[in-house]
Each structure stands twice: as structure tokens, then as C-alpha cells.
VEXTOR-702431 format. One record per residue: residue number from 1; x, y, z of N, C-alpha, C in turn; residue in three letters. Coordinates in nm, 2 decimals, always signed. Example, Ala and Ser with C-alpha at 12.3 -4.5 7.8 and 13.67 -1.06 7.14 Angstrom:
2
{pt 1,{+1.32,-0.57,+0.78},{+1.23,-0.45,+0.78},{+1.32,-0.33,+0.78},'Ala'}
{pt 2,{+1.28,-0.22,+0.71},{+1.37,-0.11,+0.71},{+1.29,+0.00,+0.79},'Ser'}
//
This chain:
223
{pt 1,{-10.35,-4.71,+4.61},{-10.30,-4.81,+4.52},{-10.26,-4.75,+4.38},'Met'}
{pt 2,{-10.15,-4.78,+4.32},{-10.11,-4.73,+4.19},{-10.21,-4.78,+4.09},'Glu'}
{pt 3,{-10.22,-4.69,+3.98},{-10.31,-4.72,+3.87},{-10.28,-4.86,+3.81},'Asp'}
{pt 4,{-10.15,-4.89,+3.80},{-10.12,-5.02,+3.73},{-10.17,-5.14,+3.82},'Ile'}
{pt 5,{-10.17,-5.12,+3.95},{-10.22,-5.23,+4.04},{-10.37,-5.24,+4.03},'Asp'}
{pt 6,{-10.44,-5.13,+4.02},{-10.58,-5.12,+4.00},{-10.62,-5.19,+3.87},'Ala'}
{pt 7,{-10.56,-5.16,+3.76},{-10.59,-5.22,+3.63},{-10.56,-5.37,+3.63},'Ile'}
{pt 8,{-10.45,-5.40,+3.70},{-10.42,-5.55,+3.71},{-10.53,-5.63,+3.78},'Ala'}
{pt 9,{-10.61,-5.56,+3.86},{-10.71,-5.64,+3.93},{-10.82,-5.69,+3.83},'Ala'}
{pt 10,{-10.82,-5.64,+3.71},{-10.92,-5.68,+3.61},{-10.87,-5.80,+3.53},'Leu'}
{pt 11,{-10.75,-5.85,+3.56},{-10.69,-5.96,+3.49},{-10.78,-6.09,+3.50},'Gln'}
{pt 12,{-10.83,-6.11,+3.62},{-10.92,-6.22,+3.65},{-11.05,-6.21,+3.56},'Asp'}
{pt 13,{-11.08,-6.31,+3.48},{-11.19,-6.30,+3.39},{-11.33,-6.28,+3.46},'Pro'}
{pt 14,{-11.35,-6.34,+3.57},{-11.47,-6.33,+3.65},{-11.48,-6.18,+3.70},'Val'}
{pt 15,{-11.37,-6.14,+3.76},{-11.37,-6.00,+3.81},{-11.40,-5.90,+3.70},'Arg'}
{pt 16,{-11.34,-5.92,+3.59},{-11.36,-5.83,+3.48},{-11.50,-5.83,+3.43},'Arg'}
{pt 17,{-11.57,-5.94,+3.42},{-11.71,-5.95,+3.38},{-11.80,-5.88,+3.49},'Arg'}
{pt 18,{-11.77,-5.89,+3.61},{-11.84,-5.82,+3.72},{-11.82,-5.67,+3.71},'Leu'}
{pt 19,{-11.70,-5.63,+3.68},{-11.67,-5.48,+3.67},{-11.75,-5.43,+3.55},'Tyr'}
{pt 20,{-11.74,-5.50,+3.44},{-11.80,-5.45,+3.31},{-11.96,-5.44,+3.33},'Glu'}
{pt 21,{-12.01,-5.54,+3.41},{-12.16,-5.53,+3.43},{-12.20,-5.42,+3.51},'Tyr'}
{pt 22,{-12.13,-5.40,+3.62},{-12.16,-5.28,+3.71},{-12.14,-5.15,+3.64},'Val'}
{pt 23,{-12.03,-5.14,+3.57},{-12.00,-5.01,+3.50},{-12.11,-4.98,+3.39},'Ala'}
{pt 24,{-12.17,-5.09,+3.33},{-12.26,-5.07,+3.22},{-12.40,-5.03,+3.27},'Ala'}
{pt 25,{-12.43,-5.05,+3.40},{-12.56,-5.02,+3.45},{-12.59,-4.87,+3.48},'Gln'}
{pt 26,{-12.48,-4.79,+3.51},{-12.50,-4.65,+3.54},{-12.57,-4.63,+3.67},'Gly'}
{pt 27,{-12.57,-4.72,+3.76},{-12.64,-4.71,+3.89},{-12.58,-4.81,+3.99},'Arg'}
{pt 28,{-12.63,-4.81,+4.11},{-12.58,-4.90,+4.21},{-12.63,-5.04,+4.19},'Glu'}
{pt 29,{-12.55,-5.14,+4.21},{-12.58,-5.28,+4.18},{-12.56,-5.36,+4.30},'Val'}
{pt 30,{-12.65,-5.45,+4.34},{-12.63,-5.54,+4.46},{-12.56,-5.67,+4.42},'Gly'}
{pt 31,{-12.52,-5.74,+4.52},{-12.44,-5.86,+4.49},{-12.52,-5.97,+4.42},'Arg'}
{pt 32,{-12.65,-5.98,+4.46},{-12.73,-6.09,+4.40},{-12.75,-6.06,+4.25},'Asn'}
{pt 33,{-12.78,-5.93,+4.22},{-12.80,-5.90,+4.08},{-12.67,-5.92,+3.99},'Glu'}
{pt 34,{-12.56,-5.88,+4.05},{-12.43,-5.89,+3.98},{-12.40,-6.04,+3.96},'Ala'}
{pt 35,{-12.42,-6.12,+4.06},{-12.40,-6.27,+4.05},{-12.48,-6.33,+3.94},'Ala'}
{pt 36,{-12.61,-6.30,+3.95},{-12.70,-6.36,+3.85},{-12.67,-6.31,+3.71},'Glu'}
{pt 37,{-12.64,-6.19,+3.69},{-12.61,-6.14,+3.56},{-12.48,-6.20,+3.49},'Ala'}
{pt 38,{-12.39,-6.23,+3.58},{-12.26,-6.28,+3.53},{-12.25,-6.44,+3.54},'Thr'}
{pt 39,{-12.35,-6.50,+3.60},{-12.35,-6.64,+3.61},{-12.25,-6.70,+3.71},'Gly'}
{pt 40,{-12.23,-6.64,+3.82},{-12.14,-6.69,+3.92},{-12.22,-6.69,+4.05},'Val'}
{pt 41,{-12.16,-6.77,+4.15},{-12.23,-6.78,+4.28},{-12.22,-6.64,+4.35},'Ala'}
{pt 42,{-12.31,-6.62,+4.44},{-12.32,-6.49,+4.51},{-12.19,-6.47,+4.60},'Arg'}
{pt 43,{-12.14,-6.58,+4.66},{-12.03,-6.56,+4.75},{-11.90,-6.53,+4.67},'Thr'}
{pt 44,{-11.89,-6.59,+4.55},{-11.78,-6.55,+4.46},{-11.79,-6.41,+4.41},'Leu'}
{pt 45,{-11.91,-6.37,+4.37},{-11.94,-6.24,+4.32},{-11.90,-6.14,+4.43},'Ala'}
{pt 46,{-11.94,-6.16,+4.56},{-11.91,-6.07,+4.67},{-11.76,-6.06,+4.69},'Ala'}
{pt 47,{-11.69,-6.17,+4.68},{-11.54,-6.16,+4.69},{-11.48,-6.07,+4.59},'His'}
{pt 48,{-11.52,-6.09,+4.46},{-11.46,-6.02,+4.35},{-11.50,-5.87,+4.35},'His'}
{pt 49,{-11.63,-5.85,+4.39},{-11.67,-5.71,+4.40},{-11.60,-5.63,+4.50},'Leu'}
{pt 50,{-11.57,-5.70,+4.62},{-11.50,-5.63,+4.72},{-11.35,-5.61,+4.68},'Asp'}
{pt 51,{-11.30,-5.70,+4.61},{-11.16,-5.68,+4.56},{-11.15,-5.56,+4.46},'Arg'}
{pt 52,{-11.25,-5.55,+4.38},{-11.26,-5.43,+4.29},{-11.27,-5.30,+4.37},'Leu'}
{pt 53,{-11.35,-5.31,+4.47},{-11.36,-5.19,+4.56},{-11.23,-5.15,+4.63},'Ala'}
{pt 54,{-11.16,-5.26,+4.67},{-11.03,-5.23,+4.74},{-10.93,-5.17,+4.64},'Glu'}
{pt 55,{-10.94,-5.21,+4.51},{-10.85,-5.16,+4.41},{-10.89,-5.02,+4.36},'Ala'}
{pt 56,{-11.01,-4.97,+4.41},{-11.05,-4.83,+4.38},{-11.13,-4.83,+4.25},'Gly'}
{pt 57,{-11.16,-4.94,+4.19},{-11.24,-4.94,+4.06},{-11.39,-4.93,+4.08},'Leu'}
{pt 58,{-11.43,-4.97,+4.20},{-11.58,-4.96,+4.24},{-11.59,-4.88,+4.37},'Leu'}
{pt 59,{-11.70,-4.81,+4.38},{-11.74,-4.75,+4.50},{-11.85,-4.83,+4.57},'Glu'}
{pt 60,{-11.86,-4.83,+4.70},{-11.96,-4.91,+4.77},{-12.05,-4.82,+4.85},'Thr'}
{pt 61,{-12.16,-4.87,+4.88},{-12.26,-4.81,+4.97},{-12.36,-4.91,+5.02},'Gly'}
{pt 62,{-12.46,-4.87,+5.08},{-12.56,-4.96,+5.13},{-12.70,-4.90,+5.12},'Ser'}
{pt 63,{-12.80,-4.98,+5.08},{-12.94,-4.94,+5.07},{-13.02,-5.06,+5.07},'Arg'}
{pt 64,{-13.15,-5.04,+5.10},{-13.25,-5.15,+5.09},{-13.29,-5.17,+4.95},'Arg'}
{pt 65,{-13.28,-5.29,+4.90},{-13.30,-5.32,+4.76},{-13.45,-5.37,+4.74},'Leu'}
{pt 66,{-13.53,-5.38,+4.85},{-13.67,-5.42,+4.84},{-13.76,-5.31,+4.79},'Thr'}
{pt 67,{-13.71,-5.18,+4.81},{-13.79,-5.07,+4.77},{-13.89,-5.03,+4.88},'Gly'}
{pt 68,{-13.88,-5.10,+5.00},{-13.96,-5.07,+5.11},{-13.88,-5.00,+5.22},'Arg'}
{pt 69,{-13.95,-4.94,+5.32},{-13.88,-4.88,+5.43},{-13.96,-4.91,+5.56},'Ser'}
{pt 70,{-13.89,-4.89,+5.67},{-13.96,-4.92,+5.80},{-13.95,-5.06,+5.84},'Gly'}
{pt 71,{-14.02,-5.10,+5.95},{-14.01,-5.24,+6.00},{-14.05,-5.34,+5.90},'Pro'}
{pt 72,{-13.97,-5.45,+5.89},{-14.00,-5.55,+5.79},{-13.94,-5.53,+5.66},'Gly'}
{pt 73,{-13.87,-5.42,+5.64},{-13.82,-5.38,+5.50},{-13.69,-5.46,+5.47},'Ala'}
{pt 74,{-13.63,-5.52,+5.58},{-13.51,-5.59,+5.56},{-13.39,-5.50,+5.58},'Gly'}
{pt 75,{-13.27,-5.57,+5.60},{-13.15,-5.49,+5.62},{-13.10,-5.43,+5.49},'Arg'}
{pt 76,{-13.03,-5.32,+5.51},{-12.96,-5.26,+5.39},{-12.86,-5.35,+5.33},'Pro'}
{pt 77,{-12.85,-5.36,+5.20},{-12.76,-5.45,+5.13},{-12.64,-5.36,+5.08},'Ala'}
{pt 78,{-12.53,-5.43,+5.07},{-12.41,-5.36,+5.01},{-12.43,-5.35,+4.86},'Lys'}
{pt 79,{-12.40,-5.23,+4.81},{-12.42,-5.21,+4.66},{-12.29,-5.15,+4.61},'Val'}
{pt 80,{-12.27,-5.16,+4.48},{-12.15,-5.12,+4.41},{-12.18,-5.03,+4.29},'Tyr'}
{pt 81,{-12.10,-4.93,+4.26},{-12.11,-4.85,+4.14},{-11.97,-4.82,+4.09},'Ala'}
{pt 82,{-11.95,-4.79,+3.97},{-11.82,-4.76,+3.91},{-11.76,-4.64,+3.98},'Arg'}
{pt 83,{-11.64,-4.64,+4.01},{-11.57,-4.53,+4.08},{-11.55,-4.42,+3.98},'Ala'}
{pt 84,{-11.56,-4.30,+4.03},{-11.54,-4.18,+3.94},{-11.40,-4.15,+3.90},'Arg'}
{pt 85,{-11.31,-4.21,+3.98},{-11.16,-4.18,+3.95},{-11.12,-4.24,+3.82},'Thr'}
{pt 86,{-11.05,-4.17,+3.74},{-11.00,-4.22,+3.61},{-10.87,-4.29,+3.63},'Glu'}
{pt 87,{-10.85,-4.40,+3.57},{-10.73,-4.48,+3.58},{-10.66,-4.49,+3.44},'Arg'}
{pt 88,{-10.53,-4.47,+3.44},{-10.46,-4.49,+3.31},{-10.31,-4.53,+3.34},'Ser'}
{pt 89,{-10.26,-4.61,+3.25},{-10.12,-4.65,+3.26},{-10.04,-4.62,+3.14},'Val'}
{pt 90,{-9.92,-4.57,+3.15},{-9.84,-4.54,+3.04},{-9.69,-4.58,+3.07},'Ser'}
{pt 91,{-9.64,-4.67,+2.99},{-9.50,-4.71,+3.01},{-9.42,-4.69,+2.88},'Leu'}
{pt 92,{-9.32,-4.60,+2.89},{-9.27,-4.52,+3.00},{-9.37,-4.41,+3.03},'Pro'}
{pt 93,{-9.35,-4.34,+3.14},{-9.45,-4.23,+3.18},{-9.47,-4.13,+3.07},'Ala'}
{pt 94,{-9.59,-4.09,+3.04},{-9.63,-3.98,+2.95},{-9.73,-3.89,+3.02},'Arg'}
{pt 95,{-9.74,-3.77,+2.97},{-9.83,-3.68,+3.03},{-9.91,-3.61,+2.93},'Asp'}
{pt 96,{-9.99,-3.68,+2.86},{-10.07,-3.63,+2.75},{-10.18,-3.53,+2.80},'Tyr'}
{pt 97,{-10.23,-3.55,+2.92},{-10.33,-3.47,+2.97},{-10.29,-3.32,+2.99},'Arg'}
{pt 98,{-10.17,-3.30,+3.04},{-10.12,-3.17,+3.05},{-10.10,-3.10,+2.91},'Thr'}
{pt 99,{-10.05,-3.18,+2.82},{-10.04,-3.12,+2.68},{-10.18,-3.09,+2.63},'Ala'}
{pt 100,{-10.28,-3.17,+2.65},{-10.41,-3.14,+2.60},{-10.47,-3.02,+2.66},'Ala'}
{pt 101,{-10.45,-3.01,+2.79},{-10.50,-2.89,+2.86},{-10.43,-2.76,+2.82},'Glu'}
{pt 102,{-10.30,-2.77,+2.79},{-10.23,-2.65,+2.74},{-10.28,-2.61,+2.61},'Leu'}
{pt 103,{-10.30,-2.71,+2.52},{-10.35,-2.68,+2.39},{-10.49,-2.62,+2.39},'Leu'}
{pt 104,{-10.58,-2.68,+2.48},{-10.71,-2.63,+2.50},{-10.71,-2.49,+2.55},'Ala'}
{pt 105,{-10.63,-2.46,+2.64},{-10.62,-2.32,+2.70},{-10.58,-2.22,+2.59},'Glu'}
{pt 106,{-10.48,-2.26,+2.51},{-10.43,-2.17,+2.40},{-10.54,-2.15,+2.30},'Ala'}
{pt 107,{-10.61,-2.26,+2.26},{-10.72,-2.25,+2.16},{-10.83,-2.16,+2.21},'Ala'}
{pt 108,{-10.86,-2.18,+2.34},{-10.97,-2.10,+2.40},{-10.94,-1.95,+2.40},'Glu'}
{pt 109,{-10.81,-1.92,+2.44},{-10.77,-1.78,+2.45},{-10.76,-1.72,+2.31},'Glu'}
{pt 110,{-10.73,-1.80,+2.21},{-10.72,-1.75,+2.07},{-10.85,-1.75,+2.00},'Ala'}
{pt 111,{-10.95,-1.80,+2.06},{-11.08,-1.80,+2.00},{-11.09,-1.90,+1.88},'Gly'}
{pt 112,{-11.03,-2.01,+1.89},{-11.02,-2.11,+1.78},{-11.13,-2.21,+1.78},'Leu'}
{pt 113,{-11.24,-2.18,+1.85},{-11.35,-2.28,+1.86},{-11.39,-2.33,+1.72},'Asp'}
{pt 114,{-11.41,-2.24,+1.63},{-11.46,-2.28,+1.49},{-11.36,-2.37,+1.42},'Ala'}
{pt 115,{-11.23,-2.33,+1.43},{-11.13,-2.41,+1.36},{-11.12,-2.55,+1.42},'Gly'}
{pt 116,{-11.13,-2.55,+1.56},{-11.12,-2.68,+1.62},{-11.24,-2.77,+1.59},'Leu'}
{pt 117,{-11.36,-2.71,+1.58},{-11.48,-2.78,+1.54},{-11.47,-2.84,+1.40},'Gly'}
{pt 118,{-11.41,-2.76,+1.31},{-11.40,-2.80,+1.17},{-11.30,-2.92,+1.16},'Ala'}
{pt 119,{-11.19,-2.91,+1.24},{-11.09,-3.02,+1.24},{-11.15,-3.15,+1.30},'Ala'}
{pt 120,{-11.23,-3.13,+1.41},{-11.30,-3.24,+1.47},{-11.39,-3.31,+1.38},'Ala'}
{pt 121,{-11.47,-3.23,+1.30},{-11.56,-3.29,+1.21},{-11.49,-3.37,+1.10},'His'}
{pt 122,{-11.38,-3.32,+1.05},{-11.30,-3.39,+0.95},{-11.24,-3.52,+1.01},'Arg'}
{pt 123,{-11.20,-3.51,+1.14},{-11.15,-3.64,+1.20},{-11.26,-3.74,+1.22},'Arg'}
{pt 124,{-11.38,-3.70,+1.25},{-11.49,-3.79,+1.26},{-11.52,-3.86,+1.13},'Gly'}
{pt 125,{-11.52,-3.78,+1.02},{-11.54,-3.84,+0.89},{-11.42,-3.93,+0.85},'Glu'}
{pt 126,{-11.30,-3.90,+0.89},{-11.19,-3.99,+0.87},{-11.20,-4.12,+0.94},'Ala'}
{pt 127,{-11.25,-4.11,+1.07},{-11.27,-4.23,+1.15},{-11.38,-4.32,+1.08},'Leu'}
{pt 128,{-11.48,-4.26,+1.02},{-11.58,-4.33,+0.95},{-11.53,-4.40,+0.83},'Arg'}
{pt 129,{-11.43,-4.34,+0.77},{-11.36,-4.39,+0.65},{-11.46,-4.41,+0.54},'Ala'}
{pt 130,{-11.46,-4.52,+0.47},{-11.54,-4.55,+0.36},{-11.69,-4.58,+0.39},'Ala'}
{pt 131,{-11.71,-4.61,+0.52},{-11.85,-4.65,+0.56},{-11.94,-4.53,+0.54},'Ala'}
{pt 132,{-12.07,-4.56,+0.51},{-12.17,-4.46,+0.49},{-12.22,-4.41,+0.62},'Gly'}
{pt 133,{-12.31,-4.31,+0.62},{-12.36,-4.26,+0.75},{-12.44,-4.37,+0.83},'Pro'}
{pt 134,{-12.44,-4.36,+0.96},{-12.51,-4.45,+1.04},{-12.66,-4.45,+1.00},'Cys'}
{pt 135,{-12.72,-4.57,+0.98},{-12.86,-4.57,+0.92},{-12.96,-4.56,+1.03},'Arg'}
{pt 136,{-12.93,-4.61,+1.15},{-13.03,-4.60,+1.26},{-12.95,-4.60,+1.40},'Asp'}
{pt 137,{-13.03,-4.59,+1.50},{-12.97,-4.58,+1.64},{-12.90,-4.71,+1.68},'Leu'}
{pt 138,{-12.94,-4.83,+1.63},{-12.87,-4.95,+1.66},{-12.73,-4.95,+1.60},'Ala'}
{pt 139,{-12.72,-4.90,+1.48},{-12.59,-4.90,+1.42},{-12.50,-4.79,+1.49},'Glu'}
{pt 140,{-12.56,-4.68,+1.52},{-12.49,-4.57,+1.59},{-12.44,-4.62,+1.73},'Ala'}
{pt 141,{-12.52,-4.70,+1.80},{-12.48,-4.76,+1.93},{-12.35,-4.84,+1.91},'Leu'}
{pt 142,{-12.34,-4.92,+1.81},{-12.22,-5.00,+1.79},{-12.10,-4.91,+1.76},'Glu'}
{pt 143,{-12.12,-4.81,+1.68},{-12.01,-4.72,+1.64},{-11.96,-4.64,+1.77},'Val'}
{pt 144,{-12.05,-4.59,+1.85},{-12.02,-4.52,+1.97},{-11.95,-4.60,+2.07},'Leu'}
{pt 145,{-12.00,-4.73,+2.09},{-11.95,-4.82,+2.18},{-11.80,-4.85,+2.15},'Ala'}
{pt 146,{-11.77,-4.86,+2.02},{-11.63,-4.89,+1.98},{-11.54,-4.78,+2.01},'Ala'}
{pt 147,{-11.60,-4.65,+2.02},{-11.51,-4.54,+2.05},{-11.51,-4.51,+2.20},'Arg'}
{pt 148,{-11.57,-4.59,+2.28},{-11.56,-4.58,+2.43},{-11.66,-4.49,+2.49},'Gly'}
{pt 149,{-11.77,-4.45,+2.42},{-11.87,-4.36,+2.47},{-11.97,-4.43,+2.57},'Tyr'}
{pt 150,{-11.98,-4.56,+2.57},{-12.07,-4.63,+2.65},{-12.22,-4.59,+2.63},'Glu'}
{pt 151,{-12.27,-4.60,+2.50},{-12.40,-4.55,+2.47},{-12.51,-4.64,+2.53},'Pro'}
{pt 152,{-12.63,-4.59,+2.55},{-12.74,-4.67,+2.59},{-12.87,-4.60,+2.55},'Tyr'}
{pt 153,{-12.97,-4.67,+2.51},{-13.09,-4.61,+2.46},{-13.18,-4.56,+2.58},'Pro'}
{pt 154,{-13.25,-4.45,+2.55},{-13.34,-4.40,+2.66},{-13.46,-4.34,+2.59},'Glu'}
{pt 155,{-13.58,-4.37,+2.65},{-13.70,-4.31,+2.59},{-13.71,-4.17,+2.62},'Arg'}
{pt 156,{-13.72,-4.08,+2.52},{-13.73,-3.94,+2.54},{-13.86,-3.90,+2.62},'Ala'}
{pt 157,{-13.84,-3.81,+2.71},{-13.96,-3.77,+2.79},{-14.06,-3.69,+2.71},'Arg'}
{pt 158,{-14.02,-3.61,+2.61},{-14.11,-3.52,+2.54},{-14.18,-3.58,+2.42},'Thr'}
{pt 159,{-14.14,-3.70,+2.39},{-14.20,-3.77,+2.27},{-14.18,-3.92,+2.28},'Ala'}
{pt 160,{-14.26,-3.99,+2.21},{-14.26,-4.14,+2.21},{-14.15,-4.19,+2.12},'Asp'}
{pt 161,{-14.02,-4.16,+2.15},{-13.91,-4.21,+2.07},{-13.79,-4.23,+2.15},'Arg'}
{pt 162,{-13.70,-4.30,+2.10},{-13.57,-4.33,+2.17},{-13.46,-4.24,+2.13},'Glu'}
{pt 163,{-13.37,-4.21,+2.22},{-13.25,-4.14,+2.19},{-13.13,-4.22,+2.24},'Val'}
{pt 164,{-13.01,-4.19,+2.20},{-12.89,-4.25,+2.26},{-12.82,-4.15,+2.35},'Leu'}
{pt 165,{-12.80,-4.19,+2.47},{-12.72,-4.11,+2.56},{-12.59,-4.19,+2.59},'Arg'}
{pt 166,{-12.49,-4.12,+2.64},{-12.36,-4.19,+2.66},{-12.31,-4.17,+2.80},'Met'}
{pt 167,{-12.28,-4.28,+2.87},{-12.24,-4.27,+3.01},{-12.09,-4.21,+3.02},'Arg'}
{pt 168,{-12.02,-4.23,+2.92},{-11.87,-4.19,+2.93},{-11.84,-4.08,+2.82},'Asn'}
{pt 169,{-11.76,-3.98,+2.87},{-11.70,-3.89,+2.78},{-11.55,-3.92,+2.77},'Cys'}
{pt 170,{-11.50,-3.96,+2.65},{-11.36,-3.99,+2.64},{-11.27,-3.87,+2.66},'Pro'}
{pt 171,{-11.33,-3.75,+2.66},{-11.25,-3.63,+2.68},{-11.28,-3.57,+2.82},'Phe'}
{pt 172,{-11.33,-3.64,+2.91},{-11.38,-3.59,+3.04},{-11.28,-3.51,+3.11},'His'}
{pt 173,{-11.15,-3.55,+3.12},{-11.05,-3.48,+3.20},{-11.03,-3.34,+3.15},'Ala'}
{pt 174,{-11.03,-3.32,+3.02},{-11.00,-3.19,+2.96},{-11.13,-3.11,+2.96},'Val'}
{pt 175,{-11.25,-3.18,+2.94},{-11.37,-3.11,+2.93},{-11.41,-3.05,+3.06},'Ala'}
{pt 176,{-11.36,-3.10,+3.17},{-11.40,-3.05,+3.30},{-11.35,-2.90,+3.32},'Glu'}
{pt 177,{-11.23,-2.87,+3.26},{-11.17,-2.74,+3.27},{-11.21,-2.65,+3.15},'Asn'}
{pt 178,{-11.24,-2.71,+3.04},{-11.27,-2.63,+2.92},{-11.40,-2.68,+2.85},'Phe'}
{pt 179,{-11.51,-2.67,+2.93},{-11.63,-2.74,+2.87},{-11.69,-2.68,+2.74},'Pro'}
{pt 180,{-11.70,-2.55,+2.72},{-11.75,-2.51,+2.59},{-11.67,-2.55,+2.47},'Pro'}
{pt 181,{-11.53,-2.54,+2.49},{-11.44,-2.57,+2.38},{-11.45,-2.72,+2.35},'Leu'}
{pt 182,{-11.43,-2.80,+2.45},{-11.42,-2.95,+2.43},{-11.55,-3.01,+2.40},'Val'}
{pt 183,{-11.66,-2.96,+2.46},{-11.79,-3.02,+2.43},{-11.83,-2.98,+2.28},'Cys'}
{pt 184,{-11.79,-2.86,+2.24},{-11.82,-2.83,+2.10},{-11.74,-2.91,+2.01},'Gly'}
{pt 185,{-11.61,-2.94,+2.04},{-11.53,-3.03,+1.96},{-11.59,-3.17,+1.96},'Met'}
{pt 186,{-11.63,-3.22,+2.07},{-11.69,-3.35,+2.08},{-11.82,-3.36,+1.99},'Asn'}
{pt 187,{-11.90,-3.26,+1.99},{-12.02,-3.26,+1.91},{-11.98,-3.26,+1.76},'Leu'}
{pt 188,{-11.89,-3.18,+1.72},{-11.84,-3.18,+1.58},{-11.78,-3.32,+1.54},'Ala'}
{pt 189,{-11.71,-3.38,+1.63},{-11.65,-3.51,+1.60},{-11.76,-3.61,+1.58},'Leu'}
{pt 190,{-11.86,-3.61,+1.66},{-11.97,-3.71,+1.65},{-12.05,-3.68,+1.52},'Leu'}
{pt 191,{-12.07,-3.56,+1.49},{-12.14,-3.53,+1.36},{-12.07,-3.59,+1.24},'Glu'}
{pt 192,{-11.94,-3.58,+1.24},{-11.86,-3.63,+1.13},{-11.86,-3.79,+1.14},'Gly'}
{pt 193,{-11.86,-3.84,+1.26},{-11.85,-3.99,+1.28},{-11.98,-4.05,+1.23},'Leu'}
{pt 194,{-12.10,-3.99,+1.27},{-12.23,-4.04,+1.24},{-12.27,-4.02,+1.09},'Leu'}
{pt 195,{-12.21,-3.91,+1.03},{-12.25,-3.88,+0.89},{-12.35,-3.77,+0.89},'Gly'}
{pt 196,{-12.31,-3.65,+0.84},{-12.40,-3.54,+0.84},{-12.52,-3.56,+0.74},'Ala'}
{pt 197,{-12.50,-3.64,+0.64},{-12.60,-3.66,+0.54},{-12.69,-3.78,+0.57},'Asp'}
{pt 198,{-12.68,-3.84,+0.69},{-12.76,-3.95,+0.73},{-12.89,-3.91,+0.81},'Gly'}
{pt 199,{-12.96,-4.01,+0.86},{-13.09,-3.97,+0.93},{-13.07,-3.93,+1.08},'Pro'}
{pt 200,{-12.95,-3.95,+1.13},{-12.92,-3.93,+1.27},{-12.86,-3.79,+1.29},'Leu'}
{pt 201,{-12.89,-3.73,+1.40},{-12.82,-3.61,+1.44},{-12.77,-3.61,+1.58},'Arg'}
{pt 202,{-12.66,-3.54,+1.61},{-12.61,-3.53,+1.74},{-12.64,-3.39,+1.79},'Ala'}
{pt 203,{-12.68,-3.37,+1.91},{-12.70,-3.24,+1.96},{-12.66,-3.23,+2.11},'Arg'}
{pt 204,{-12.64,-3.11,+2.16},{-12.60,-3.09,+2.30},{-12.72,-3.12,+2.39},'Met'}
{pt 205,{-12.70,-3.19,+2.49},{-12.81,-3.21,+2.60},{-12.73,-3.26,+2.72},'Asp'}
{pt 206,{-12.66,-3.17,+2.79},{-12.57,-3.21,+2.90},{-12.65,-3.27,+3.01},'Ala'}
{pt 207,{-12.59,-3.37,+3.07},{-12.65,-3.43,+3.19},{-12.53,-3.46,+3.29},'Arg'}
{pt 208,{-12.54,-3.43,+3.42},{-12.43,-3.45,+3.51},{-12.38,-3.59,+3.50},'Pro'}
{pt 209,{-12.25,-3.61,+3.49},{-12.18,-3.74,+3.50},{-12.19,-3.82,+3.37},'Gly'}
{pt 210,{-12.24,-3.75,+3.26},{-12.25,-3.82,+3.13},{-12.19,-3.73,+3.02},'Glu'}
{pt 211,{-12.18,-3.79,+2.90},{-12.14,-3.71,+2.78},{-12.24,-3.60,+2.76},'Cys'}
{pt 212,{-12.19,-3.49,+2.71},{-12.28,-3.37,+2.68},{-12.36,-3.38,+2.56},'Cys'}
{pt 213,{-12.34,-3.49,+2.48},{-12.41,-3.50,+2.35},{-12.51,-3.62,+2.36},'Val'}
{pt 214,{-12.62,-3.60,+2.29},{-12.72,-3.70,+2.27},{-12.74,-3.72,+2.12},'Val'}
{pt 215,{-12.77,-3.85,+2.08},{-12.79,-3.88,+1.94},{-12.94,-3.92,+1.92},'Val'}
{pt 216,{-13.00,-3.87,+1.82},{-13.14,-3.90,+1.79},{-13.16,-3.91,+1.64},'Glu'}
{pt 217,{-13.28,-3.98,+1.61},{-13.32,-3.99,+1.47},{-13.39,-3.86,+1.43},'Asp'}
{pt 218,{-13.33,-3.79,+1.33},{-13.39,-3.66,+1.30},{-13.53,-3.67,+1.23},'Ser'}
{pt 219,{-13.56,-3.79,+1.18},{-13.69,-3.81,+1.12},{-13.80,-3.81,+1.22},'Lys'}
{pt 220,{-13.77,-3.85,+1.34},{-13.87,-3.85,+1.45},{-13.86,-3.73,+1.54},'Asn'}
{pt 221,{-13.77,-3.64,+1.51},{-13.75,-3.52,+1.60},{-13.87,-3.42,+1.58},'Asn'}
{pt 222,{-13.92,-3.38,+1.70},{-14.02,-3.28,+1.69},{-13.98,-3.16,+1.77},'Val'}
{pt 223,{-13.95,-3.05,+1.70},{-13.90,-2.93,+1.77},{-14.02,-2.84,+1.82},'Asp'}
//
């Protein structure tokens, strides 16, 4: 199915709410959970979830949701997760991805990492405009969500504190082919966006399928 048809599938408000809920979980979601979370009947949720899967926006699977196995554990249920495929529409047709990859290739070959990082930091500061540095993780979550990073709080394993991780990398398509260059650019951009003179800091902490940067409160950081 063409990208424009896939995106058009989100025009229905119920379908869009279901898609947004599944996408925000970062894991597989069953029909009952999605229906309850969005306030619709299970049969209606199942219909729209399947339509989203047909459009290529969701991936499907099956597993037991009871957490048990063996006899009496129940039948596997159909589950849904956001599709890995990226969708975009440009009218008339544009090919910004190729241009970005060519520029990234040239920058990498010329060793322009430092210059790119400096430019990214300035752009982050410009995006922040007159606003001061982010004061806490709650404020940073709103700022990052507005930029499409899909941030979520997570309890750090090494200390009793929260960090912000991000399910989405807005530069994923280019970062796949030029990870050091683009991830370094992304880190510098977020440092400028959050404010270098504030209490928060961004650092590299790559995790498969997510943004390579994590945000934490430097006051609670224990090295």
C-alpha cells in the first residue's frame, strides 16, 4: 500500500487514538488493553487495529497475555505493535533523505564532526529561543515530545533516580548509515535544546530501536 493510503488510515479519530496508544507503549498490546485505554468496545477496537495492520502501520503477533504457560493458560491472543517501517508523504515528490545522506557522507569523509556538532548545538539553542534551560525532567519531557522524540521516564538501574529515554529518533533513516556522525549531531542538538547551563544533561546511552541519547538530572547523577 502506498504511504499516502497508509497515512489516510489515521483519518478516523478512533483509529488514530488506537494507533497513538499502541505506538506510545513501546511493546505489544492486546485488544482488550487497547479498547479499555481508548474507551471503545473490544469489537470496535479489534476492527480498527486490524485495519491499521492492513495499512502497514501496525505489526501483529500472538502470545498468551495471562503470563502463564501450559494447560489452562488460555489461548494465545492477537497483539499489536507499531510497525518499524517509516511512512512519509510529500506533494509534489521530494527526496530529502538522499540529500541528507549525501551531506552526511561528505561531512564524514571531510571529518566535519566537530563543526556539525557546533552547528547542531546552535540550532538547539535557537529552537529554545528565549526560553530558559529546562528546569526538570517533566519540562524536558514536554519539550522532547514536541520535537517528536517520544520520551518516557524510566527508573535507572544503577541508582534510585529517573531518566528520560526516547522511543523515536527523528533522524533514524540517516543515523542508520552514519551513526557516529548523526548521533553526535543529535546529542549536540539536544544539549542546546535543553540548555547547557541548566540542571539537565544529555548523554549517549544507545539502546536498540530507540534514540541513542538519554536525559538525566545532573544533580542526581552518580559517576
